[in-house]
N, C-alpha and C positions, 0 to 999 in steps of 0.2 A: 793791906786790909783797910777797909773803910767802915766807919761805924755808922754811916748814913744818918747822922744827926745834923739837922739843918735848923739854923736860927732864923726865924722870920720876925723882923721887928714889928711891934705894934705901932699904931698911928701916933702914939705919944712920944716915941723915941726920936722922931725927926722934928726939928723946929719948923714952924710954918714957913713956906717959901724956900726951903733948903734944897735947891736943885742939885747942888754938888753932892749932898748926902744921898739923895735918891739915885743919882747917876752912879755913884760909887757902889751902892747896894745892888743896883741892876747889873753892873759890871761883874761884881763878885758872884752873883747868882748865875750869870751866863758862864763864867769860868767853872763854877761848880757843876752846872748842867752838862758840861762837856765831859765830865768824868764817866768813862764807860762802865765803871763798876757799880754805879748806882742802880737801884731797883727801878722798875717802871713806875711804881707808885711814887717814889721819891722824886723821880724826874718830872712826873706830872705835877706834883706839888710845887716844885721849883719853877716849872714853866708857868703855872697859874700865878705864882707870886711875881714873876717877871712881868706878866701881862698887867697885874694889878698895880705894880709900882710904875710901870710905863704910863698907864692911864692916869694915875695921880700926877705924874710929871707933866703930861700934856694938858691936863685939866687946869693946871696953874697958869698956863700961857694965856 
């Protein structure tokens, strides 16, 4: 059974320029996204967060 609680960090939780932290968070969200028991709404929220974090990561380059 899955409780469908997802923690999305706010921008203050990552130090500026912390690529490793962003990569770890993205990796964790991708793993969570692959859970077939998640609702469509939860999967959409995770997907949008992956896109947001990926954009933040690539904007730092």
